[in-house]
N, C-alpha and C positions, 0 to 999 in steps of 0.2 A: 478178884476184881472188885473195886469199890462200887458203892451204890449211893444214890442221893435221894433224899426226900425233897421235893419242891412243893411248897405250899403258897397259895395266894388266898388271903383271908380278909374278910370284912367283919370287924368286930362290932357286935350290936349291944353287948353288955360287958363293959370292961371289968367289972368286979368278978363276975362269973368266969370270964375268959382268963382272968388271972389265976383262978383255981386250976383251970385246964393247964395253963402254962407251967405252973409249979410241978404238977404231977407228970406232965409230959416230959419236962426237962430231966426229971429223975429217971423215967423209963427209957428215954433215948440214951442217956449216959450208961445205964445198965446194959445196954445192947451194943456198946462200943461206939455210939453215935456222938458226933460233935457238930456244933453249929458253925457254919461258914458265913451265913448272912441271917440277920434277924431284925427286920424292921428298920433298916438303914435307908438312906436316900435312894430313890429310884426314879425312873422315868418310864412311864407306860408308853410303849411303842405301838402295840397292837392288842386287840382283845379287851376283855373286861378289866377295868381298873379296880384293884383292891389294894388298900393302903398298906397292909401288912404282908410282906413277902419274906419267906423263910426258906433257907437251904441248909440241910443237915447232911453230913457224910457218914456213912457206915462202912465197916470193913468188908462187907459183902452184900449182895442182893438178898441172900437168905437172912442175914442179920437184920436188915432193914424191914423185911416182911415179918420176921419173928417179933420185932419190936411192936409193929402195928397190931399184930394179933395177940400180944401179951395181955394178960388180965390187968396189969397196972396201966398200960396205955389205954386200954378200953375203958378203964375207970375215968381217965382224963377225957376221952372222947365224949362221954356223957355230958361233961361241962361244955365242951366245944360245940356240941349240937344245940345246946340251949343259948349260946351266946355269940354265935358267929355263922356266917356263910363262908364256906371254904372249898377249895379244890386242893387235893393232895395226890401226888403221883410219886411212885418209886421208879427211878431210872438207873439202869446199870451203866457204870462208867465205860468209856471207850477203850481204856487200856487194859 
């Protein structure tokens, strides 16, 4: 069953966040992840508005969690923590 990363991000330092994005993209691909949405148009309907919204799909819940826990992604997280406020959740697909 597929799993999804859903992230809502407020970028506070674009240059440093760019370093996060480059490393994270590599780590996500290495774990079979693909981006479905990445900062496109959006309409905030409820809750906290954050301009960067990202959805990535992984082959399984385990792959999504392994990606987050991987040393390469954690290297990226160090940049994200210095350059953004974000919420990230892993959700298992319904099928």
